Biopython code that builds the backbone (N, CA, C, O; Angstrom):
import numpy as np
from Bio.PDB.StructureBuilder import StructureBuilder

atoms = [
    (1, "MET", "N", (-64.720, 5.778, -123.592)),
    (1, "MET", "CA", (-65.552, 6.913, -123.224)),
    (1, "MET", "C", (-64.672, 8.090, -122.807)),
    (1, "MET", "O", (-63.704, 7.938, -122.063)),
    (2, "GLU", "N", (-65.036, 9.248, -123.301)),
    (2, "GLU", "CA", (-64.236, 10.433, -123.008)),
    (2, "GLU", "C", (-64.540, 10.977, -121.625)),
    (2, "GLU", "O", (-65.682, 10.943, -121.167)),
    (3, "GLN", "N", (-63.515, 11.477, -120.971)),
    (3, "GLN", "CA", (-63.656, 11.977, -119.619)),
    (3, "GLN", "C", (-64.213, 13.397, -119.601)),
    (3, "GLN", "O", (-63.862, 14.232, -120.435)),
    (4, "ASN", "N", (-65.086, 13.649, -118.634)),
    (4, "ASN", "CA", (-65.602, 14.996, -118.400)),
    (4, "ASN", "C", (-64.742, 15.674, -117.349)),
    (4, "ASN", "O", (-64.202, 15.017, -116.458)),
    (5, "ILE", "N", (-64.618, 16.965, -117.454)),
    (5, "ILE", "CA", (-63.879, 17.739, -116.460)),
    (5, "ILE", "C", (-64.908, 18.425, -115.577)),
    (5, "ILE", "O", (-65.761, 19.170, -116.060)),
    (6, "LYS", "N", (-64.819, 18.166, -114.282)),
    (6, "LYS", "CA", (-65.760, 18.738, -113.333)),
    (6, "LYS", "C", (-65.346, 20.173, -113.013)),
    (6, "LYS", "O", (-64.167, 20.455, -112.800)),
    (7, "GLN", "N", (-66.313, 21.061, -112.982)),
    (7, "GLN", "CA", (-66.023, 22.455, -112.660)),
    (7, "GLN", "C", (-66.349, 22.704, -111.189)),
    (7, "GLN", "O", (-67.515, 22.700, -110.794)),
    (8, "ASP", "N", (-65.323, 22.918, -110.392)),
    (8, "ASP", "CA", (-65.523, 23.222, -108.979)),
    (8, "ASP", "C", (-65.077, 24.658, -108.737)),
    (8, "ASP", "O", (-65.659, 25.597, -109.278)),
    (9, "ARG", "N", (-64.042, 24.820, -107.923)),
    (9, "ARG", "CA", (-63.496, 26.159, -107.669)),
    (9, "ARG", "C", (-62.869, 26.715, -108.931)),
    (9, "ARG", "O", (-62.838, 27.928, -109.142)),
    (10, "ILE", "N", (-62.375, 25.832, -109.757)),
    (10, "ILE", "CA", (-61.810, 26.269, -111.036)),
    (10, "ILE", "C", (-62.999, 26.527, -111.953)),
    (10, "ILE", "O", (-63.726, 25.601, -112.314)),
    (11, "CYS", "N", (-63.186, 27.745, -112.315)),
    (11, "CYS", "CA", (-64.374, 28.133, -113.074)),
    (11, "CYS", "C", (-64.060, 28.167, -114.567)),
    (11, "CYS", "O", (-63.954, 29.235, -115.171)),
    (12, "ILE", "N", (-63.916, 26.992, -115.143)),
    (12, "ILE", "CA", (-63.559, 26.889, -116.555)),
    (12, "ILE", "C", (-64.576, 27.631, -117.414)),
    (12, "ILE", "O", (-64.201, 28.380, -118.317)),
    (13, "GLY", "N", (-65.844, 27.429, -117.138)),
    (13, "GLY", "CA", (-66.898, 28.062, -117.923)),
    (13, "GLY", "C", (-66.801, 29.572, -117.913)),
    (13, "GLY", "O", (-66.904, 30.222, -118.954)),
    (14, "ARG", "N", (-66.601, 30.129, -116.720)),
    (14, "ARG", "CA", (-66.479, 31.593, -116.611)),
    (14, "ARG", "C", (-65.233, 32.092, -117.330)),
    (14, "ARG", "O", (-65.246, 33.160, -117.942)),
    (15, "ASN", "N", (-64.158, 31.313, -117.252)),
    (15, "ASN", "CA", (-62.935, 31.701, -117.959)),
    (15, "ASN", "C", (-63.143, 31.667, -119.469)),
    (15, "ASN", "O", (-62.675, 32.554, -120.184)),
    (16, "ILE", "N", (-63.845, 30.643, -119.954)),
    (16, "ILE", "CA", (-64.144, 30.558, -121.390)),
    (16, "ILE", "C", (-64.937, 31.791, -121.807)),
    (16, "ILE", "O", (-64.629, 32.424, -122.817)),
    (17, "ARG", "N", (-65.955, 32.126, -121.027)),
    (17, "ARG", "CA", (-66.802, 33.283, -121.335)),
    (17, "ARG", "C", (-65.979, 34.575, -121.364)),
    (17, "ARG", "O", (-66.120, 35.387, -122.279)),
    (18, "ARG", "N", (-65.116, 34.759, -120.353)),
    (18, "ARG", "CA", (-64.287, 35.973, -120.262)),
    (18, "ARG", "C", (-63.376, 36.093, -121.473)),
    (18, "ARG", "O", (-63.310, 37.150, -122.101)),
    (19, "ILE", "N", (-62.671, 35.009, -121.807)),
    (19, "ILE", "CA", (-61.730, 35.033, -122.928)),
    (19, "ILE", "C", (-62.478, 35.245, -124.243)),
    (19, "ILE", "O", (-62.035, 36.008, -125.101)),
    (20, "ARG", "N", (-63.616, 34.566, -124.392)),
    (20, "ARG", "CA", (-64.425, 34.706, -125.611)),
    (20, "ARG", "C", (-64.854, 36.155, -125.798)),
    (20, "ARG", "O", (-64.781, 36.691, -126.904)),
    (21, "LYS", "N", (-65.302, 36.788, -124.715)),
    (21, "LYS", "CA", (-65.744, 38.181, -124.803)),
    (21, "LYS", "C", (-64.574, 39.121, -125.071)),
    (21, "LYS", "O", (-64.712, 40.091, -125.816)),
    (22, "GLU", "N", (-63.415, 38.832, -124.461)),
    (22, "GLU", "CA", (-62.228, 39.661, -124.705)),
    (22, "GLU", "C", (-61.864, 39.647, -126.184)),
    (22, "GLU", "O", (-61.396, 40.648, -126.726)),
    (23, "LYS", "N", (-62.083, 38.502, -126.835)),
    (23, "LYS", "CA", (-61.740, 38.352, -128.255)),
    (23, "LYS", "C", (-62.909, 38.725, -129.161)),
    (23, "LYS", "O", (-62.839, 38.587, -130.382)),
    (24, "LYS", "N", (-64.004, 39.210, -128.525)),
    (24, "LYS", "CA", (-65.192, 39.666, -129.258)),
    (24, "LYS", "C", (-65.769, 38.585, -130.184)),
    (24, "LYS", "O", (-66.098, 38.834, -131.344)),
    (25, "ILE", "N", (-65.877, 37.367, -129.615)),
    (25, "ILE", "CA", (-66.455, 36.232, -130.340)),
    (25, "ILE", "C", (-67.779, 35.887, -129.666)),
    (25, "ILE", "O", (-67.825, 35.687, -128.453)),
    (26, "GLY", "N", (-68.844, 35.818, -130.439)),
    (26, "GLY", "CA", (-70.153, 35.458, -129.894)),
    (26, "GLY", "C", (-70.250, 33.963, -129.653)),
    (26, "GLY", "O", (-69.438, 33.187, -130.157)),
    (27, "GLN", "N", (-71.252, 33.566, -128.875)),
    (27, "GLN", "CA", (-71.440, 32.145, -128.574)),
    (27, "GLN", "C", (-71.741, 31.339, -129.833)),
    (27, "GLN", "O", (-71.211, 30.242, -130.010)),
    (28, "THR", "N", (-72.584, 31.875, -130.703)),
    (28, "THR", "CA", (-72.929, 31.171, -131.942)),
    (28, "THR", "C", (-71.690, 31.008, -132.815)),
    (28, "THR", "O", (-71.475, 29.954, -133.412)),
    (29, "GLU", "N", (-70.879, 32.062, -132.883)),
    (29, "GLU", "CA", (-69.649, 32.008, -133.685)),
    (29, "GLU", "C", (-68.668, 30.987, -133.125)),
    (29, "GLU", "O", (-68.066, 30.228, -133.883)),
    (30, "LEU", "N", (-68.502, 30.959, -131.806)),
    (30, "LEU", "CA", (-67.591, 29.989, -131.193)),
    (30, "LEU", "C", (-68.076, 28.565, -131.448)),
    (30, "LEU", "O", (-67.275, 27.686, -131.767)),
    (31, "ALA", "N", (-69.372, 28.333, -131.312)),
    (31, "ALA", "CA", (-69.920, 26.998, -131.579)),
    (31, "ALA", "C", (-69.644, 26.587, -133.022)),
    (31, "ALA", "O", (-69.295, 25.435, -133.281)),
    (32, "ALA", "N", (-69.796, 27.518, -133.962)),
    (32, "ALA", "CA", (-69.528, 27.231, -135.382)),
    (32, "ALA", "C", (-68.048, 26.940, -135.609)),
    (32, "ALA", "O", (-67.701, 26.020, -136.349)),
    (33, "LEU", "N", (-67.176, 27.722, -134.972)),
    (33, "LEU", "CA", (-65.732, 27.503, -135.109)),
    (33, "LEU", "C", (-65.324, 26.144, -134.537)),
    (33, "LEU", "O", (-64.442, 25.479, -135.081)),
    (34, "LEU", "N", (-65.960, 25.734, -133.445)),
    (34, "LEU", "CA", (-65.675, 24.431, -132.850)),
    (34, "LEU", "C", (-66.112, 23.311, -133.785)),
    (34, "LEU", "O", (-65.440, 22.285, -133.885)),
    (35, "GLN", "N", (-67.231, 23.504, -134.466)),
    (35, "GLN", "CA", (-67.707, 22.498, -135.411)),
    (35, "GLN", "C", (-66.736, 22.351, -136.581)),
    (35, "GLN", "O", (-66.589, 21.261, -137.135)),
    (36, "LEU", "N", (-66.075, 23.440, -136.956)),
    (36, "LEU", "CA", (-65.047, 23.364, -138.004)),
    (36, "LEU", "C", (-63.841, 22.554, -137.529)),
    (36, "LEU", "O", (-63.086, 22.017, -138.339)),
    (37, "GLU", "N", (-63.669, 22.470, -136.199)),
    (37, "GLU", "CA", (-62.588, 21.665, -135.603)),
    (37, "GLU", "C", (-63.063, 20.231, -135.337)),
    (37, "GLU", "O", (-62.391, 19.473, -134.638)),
    (38, "ASP", "N", (-64.222, 19.860, -135.894)),
    (38, "ASP", "CA", (-64.822, 18.536, -135.703)),
    (38, "ASP", "C", (-65.241, 18.264, -134.267)),
    (38, "ASP", "O", (-65.257, 17.114, -133.828)),
    (39, "VAL", "N", (-65.578, 19.318, -133.537)),
    (39, "VAL", "CA", (-66.124, 19.177, -132.192)),
    (39, "VAL", "C", (-67.551, 19.689, -132.255)),
    (39, "VAL", "O", (-67.797, 20.892, -132.341)),
    (40, "MET", "N", (-68.491, 18.744, -132.210)),
    (40, "MET", "CA", (-69.892, 19.126, -132.308)),
    (40, "MET", "C", (-70.363, 19.748, -130.995)),
    (40, "MET", "O", (-70.416, 19.086, -129.958)),
    (41, "MET", "N", (-70.697, 21.015, -131.063)),
    (41, "MET", "CA", (-71.200, 21.708, -129.887)),
    (41, "MET", "C", (-72.225, 22.738, -130.343)),
    (41, "MET", "O", (-71.983, 23.518, -131.265)),
    (42, "THR", "N", (-73.360, 22.722, -129.684)),
    (42, "THR", "CA", (-74.388, 23.708, -129.997)),
    (42, "THR", "C", (-74.159, 24.950, -129.127)),
    (42, "THR", "O", (-73.430, 24.906, -128.137)),
    (43, "ARG", "N", (-74.788, 26.038, -129.515)),
    (43, "ARG", "CA", (-74.721, 27.256, -128.712)),
    (43, "ARG", "C", (-75.308, 26.975, -127.330)),
    (43, "ARG", "O", (-74.797, 27.462, -126.321)),
    (44, "GLU", "N", (-76.382, 26.187, -127.289)),
    (44, "GLU", "CA", (-77.036, 25.864, -126.019)),
    (44, "GLU", "C", (-76.086, 25.117, -125.074)),
    (44, "GLU", "O", (-76.056, 25.391, -123.875)),
    (45, "ALA", "N", (-75.316, 24.179, -125.620)),
    (45, "ALA", "CA", (-74.341, 23.439, -124.802)),
    (45, "ALA", "C", (-73.255, 24.382, -124.293)),
    (45, "ALA", "O", (-72.824, 24.278, -123.145)),
    (46, "LEU", "N", (-72.815, 25.303, -125.155)),
    (46, "LEU", "CA", (-71.794, 26.277, -124.755)),
    (46, "LEU", "C", (-72.303, 27.153, -123.616)),
    (46, "LEU", "O", (-71.567, 27.436, -122.670)),
    (47, "VAL", "N", (-73.560, 27.583, -123.704)),
    (47, "VAL", "CA", (-74.168, 28.390, -122.639)),
    (47, "VAL", "C", (-74.116, 27.623, -121.318)),
    (47, "VAL", "O", (-73.754, 28.187, -120.285)),
    (48, "LYS", "N", (-74.478, 26.340, -121.349)),
    (48, "LYS", "CA", (-74.483, 25.524, -120.130)),
    (48, "LYS", "C", (-73.076, 25.352, -119.570)),
    (48, "LYS", "O", (-72.884, 25.382, -118.355)),
    (49, "ILE", "N", (-72.100, 25.174, -120.442)),
    (49, "ILE", "CA", (-70.703, 25.039, -120.000)),
    (49, "ILE", "C", (-70.243, 26.348, -119.359)),
    (49, "ILE", "O", (-69.632, 26.338, -118.290)),
    (50, "GLU", "N", (-70.538, 27.475, -120.014)),
    (50, "GLU", "CA", (-70.118, 28.775, -119.478)),
    (50, "GLU", "C", (-70.761, 29.057, -118.123)),
    (50, "GLU", "O", (-70.160, 29.726, -117.282)),
    (51, "ARG", "N", (-71.956, 28.562, -117.906)),
    (51, "ARG", "CA", (-72.653, 28.776, -116.623)),
    (51, "ARG", "C", (-72.260, 27.741, -115.574)),
    (51, "ARG", "O", (-72.652, 27.859, -114.413)),
    (52, "GLY", "N", (-71.490, 26.727, -115.969)),
    (52, "GLY", "CA", (-71.072, 25.695, -115.027)),
    (52, "GLY", "C", (-72.135, 24.651, -114.766)),
    (52, "GLY", "O", (-72.037, 23.887, -113.806)),
    (53, "ILE", "N", (-73.159, 24.613, -115.618)),
    (53, "ILE", "CA", (-74.259, 23.657, -115.460)),
    (53, "ILE", "C", (-73.874, 22.309, -116.072)),
    (53, "ILE", "O", (-74.285, 21.260, -115.576)),
    (54, "GLN", "N", (-73.095, 22.338, -117.135)),
    (54, "GLN", "CA", (-72.722, 21.128, -117.869)),
    (54, "GLN", "C", (-71.215, 20.943, -117.807)),
    (54, "GLN", "O", (-70.452, 21.899, -117.944)),
    (55, "HIS", "N", (-70.795, 19.691, -117.599)),
    (55, "HIS", "CA", (-69.366, 19.388, -117.612)),
    (55, "HIS", "C", (-68.839, 19.551, -119.029)),
    (55, "HIS", "O", (-69.574, 19.409, -120.006)),
    (56, "ILE", "N", (-67.567, 19.849, -119.116)),
    (56, "ILE", "CA", (-66.923, 20.003, -120.424)),
    (56, "ILE", "C", (-66.071, 18.776, -120.704)),
    (56, "ILE", "O", (-65.403, 18.263, -119.806)),
    (57, "ARG", "N", (-66.092, 18.310, -121.927)),
    (57, "ARG", "CA", (-65.284, 17.151, -122.310)),
    (57, "ARG", "C", (-63.867, 17.617, -122.646)),
    (57, "ARG", "O", (-63.643, 18.771, -123.010)),
    (58, "VAL", "N", (-62.934, 16.701, -122.516)),
    (58, "VAL", "CA", (-61.534, 17.004, -122.791)),
    (58, "VAL", "C", (-61.365, 17.506, -124.229)),
    (58, "VAL", "O", (-60.659, 18.487, -124.465)),
    (59, "SER", "N", (-62.014, 16.833, -125.193)),
    (59, "SER", "CA", (-61.888, 17.251, -126.604)),
    (59, "SER", "C", (-62.472, 18.647, -126.823)),
    (59, "SER", "O", (-61.954, 19.418, -127.631)),
    (60, "GLN", "N", (-63.558, 18.973, -126.100)),
    (60, "GLN", "CA", (-64.157, 20.300, -126.218)),
    (60, "GLN", "C", (-63.214, 21.362, -125.664)),
    (60, "GLN", "O", (-63.031, 22.418, -126.270)),
    (61, "LEU", "N", (-62.618, 21.078, -124.509)),
    (61, "LEU", "CA", (-61.698, 22.022, -123.881)),
    (61, "LEU", "C", (-60.501, 22.288, -124.788)),
    (61, "LEU", "O", (-60.086, 23.434, -124.961)),
    (62, "LYS", "N", (-59.950, 21.225, -125.362)),
    (62, "LYS", "CA", (-58.787, 21.365, -126.259)),
    (62, "LYS", "C", (-59.149, 22.224, -127.470)),
    (62, "LYS", "O", (-58.380, 23.104, -127.858)),
    (63, "ALA", "N", (-60.314, 21.975, -128.068)),
    (63, "ALA", "CA", (-60.742, 22.736, -129.240)),
    (63, "ALA", "C", (-61.006, 24.197, -128.875)),
    (63, "ALA", "O", (-60.652, 25.099, -129.634)),
    (64, "ILE", "N", (-61.624, 24.433, -127.721)),
    (64, "ILE", "CA", (-61.881, 25.812, -127.283)),
    (64, "ILE", "C", (-60.567, 26.541, -127.072)),
    (64, "ILE", "O", (-60.426, 27.699, -127.462)),
    (65, "LYS", "N", (-59.605, 25.867, -126.455)),
    (65, "LYS", "CA", (-58.271, 26.464, -126.245)),
    (65, "LYS", "C", (-57.667, 26.878, -127.581)),
    (65, "LYS", "O", (-57.143, 27.984, -127.716)),
    (66, "ASN", "N", (-57.741, 25.988, -128.566)),
    (66, "ASN", "CA", (-57.157, 26.269, -129.879)),
    (66, "ASN", "C", (-57.887, 27.394, -130.600)),
    (66, "ASN", "O", (-57.256, 28.302, -131.141)),
    (67, "VAL", "N", (-59.213, 27.334, -130.607)),
    (67, "VAL", "CA", (-60.013, 28.337, -131.318)),
    (67, "VAL", "C", (-59.839, 29.719, -130.691)),
    (67, "VAL", "O", (-59.734, 30.718, -131.403)),
    (68, "LEU", "N", (-59.808, 29.774, -129.362)),
    (68, "LEU", "CA", (-59.666, 31.066, -128.687)),
    (68, "LEU", "C", (-58.209, 31.527, -128.620)),
    (68, "LEU", "O", (-57.933, 32.657, -128.216)),
    (69, "GLY", "N", (-57.284, 30.660, -129.012)),
    (69, "GLY", "CA", (-55.865, 31.024, -128.998)),
    (69, "GLY", "C", (-55.379, 31.354, -127.599)),
    (69, "GLY", "O", (-54.667, 32.338, -127.395)),
    (70, "THR", "N", (-55.766, 30.530, -126.637)),
    (70, "THR", "CA", (-55.400, 30.774, -125.244)),
    (70, "THR", "C", (-54.617, 29.585, -124.697)),
    (70, "THR", "O", (-54.224, 28.691, -125.447)),
    (71, "THR", "N", (-54.398, 29.582, -123.400)),
    (71, "THR", "CA", (-53.630, 28.506, -122.756)),
    (71, "THR", "C", (-54.512, 27.762, -121.762)),
    (71, "THR", "O", (-55.545, 28.274, -121.329)),
    (72, "TYR", "N", (-54.098, 26.554, -121.406)),
    (72, "TYR", "CA", (-54.808, 25.808, -120.366)),
    (72, "TYR", "C", (-54.716, 26.557, -119.038)),
    (72, "TYR", "O", (-55.658, 26.539, -118.245)),
    (73, "GLU", "N", (-53.584, 27.215, -118.798)),
    (73, "GLU", "CA", (-53.405, 27.966, -117.546)),
    (73, "GLU", "C", (-54.490, 29.027, -117.405)),
    (73, "GLU", "O", (-55.063, 29.205, -116.330)),
    (74, "ASP", "N", (-54.767, 29.732, -118.508)),
    (74, "ASP", "CA", (-55.790, 30.778, -118.483)),
    (74, "ASP", "C", (-57.186, 30.174, -118.302)),
    (74, "ASP", "O", (-58.027, 30.750, -117.611)),
    (75, "LEU", "N", (-57.432, 29.017, -118.919)),
    (75, "LEU", "CA", (-58.729, 28.367, -118.813)),
    (75, "LEU", "C", (-58.991, 27.797, -117.417)),
    (75, "LEU", "O", (-60.136, 27.735, -116.968)),
    (76, "PHE", "N", (-57.905, 27.378, -116.729)),
    (76, "PHE", "CA", (-58.045, 26.752, -115.420)),
    (76, "PHE", "C", (-57.801, 27.738, -114.261)),
    (76, "PHE", "O", (-57.731, 27.340, -113.098)),
    (77, "LYS", "N", (-57.674, 29.005, -114.598)),
    (77, "LYS", "CA", (-57.395, 30.024, -113.585)),
    (77, "LYS", "C", (-58.493, 30.028, -112.534)),
    (77, "LYS", "O", (-59.680, 30.031, -112.859)),
    (78, "GLU", "N", (-58.081, 30.028, -111.256)),
    (78, "GLU", "CA", (-59.042, 30.046, -110.152)),
    (78, "GLU", "C", (-59.491, 31.471, -109.893)),
    (78, "GLU", "O", (-58.780, 32.434, -110.181)),
    (79, "GLU", "N", (-60.696, 31.578, -109.337)),
    (79, "GLU", "CA", (-61.184, 32.890, -108.957)),
    (79, "GLU", "C", (-60.441, 33.371, -107.736)),
    (79, "GLU", "O", (-60.089, 32.588, -106.854)),
    (80, "ALA", "N", (-60.210, 34.656, -107.693)),
    (80, "ALA", "CA", (-59.493, 35.239, -106.540)),
    (80, "ALA", "C", (-60.385, 35.340, -105.326)),
    (80, "ALA", "O", (-59.946, 35.805, -104.274)),
]
sb = StructureBuilder()
sb.init_structure("model")
sb.init_model(0)
sb.init_chain("A")
sb.init_seg("    ")
for serial, (resi, resn, name, xyz) in enumerate(atoms, 1):
    if name == "N":
        sb.init_residue(resn, " ", resi, " ")
    sb.init_atom(name, np.array(xyz, "f"), 0.0, 1.0, " ", f" {name:<3s}", serial, name[0])
structure = sb.get_structure()
C-alpha cells in the first residue's frame, strides 16, 4: 500500500497551486498531464489536494514535481 503524505504546517497543496499558476497550467491540464505519466488523478482530486482536504500519495507528488518541473524543496516550503 502506498503511503499518503499528511499536510500540516507544510502546505503542499497550496504550493502545488502556486507553482501551477506561476506556470499558467490549469487544473484540468495538470490532471491530464499526470494521466500521461500513468498517475490517475481527476481534476476534482487535484482541487481537494490543493485545498488540503485530501492527502497526496507519494507517486502523485513525484509526478506533480516532474510535470511542473519543480523541486521537492519548493513543494514542501513552509508558510512564513
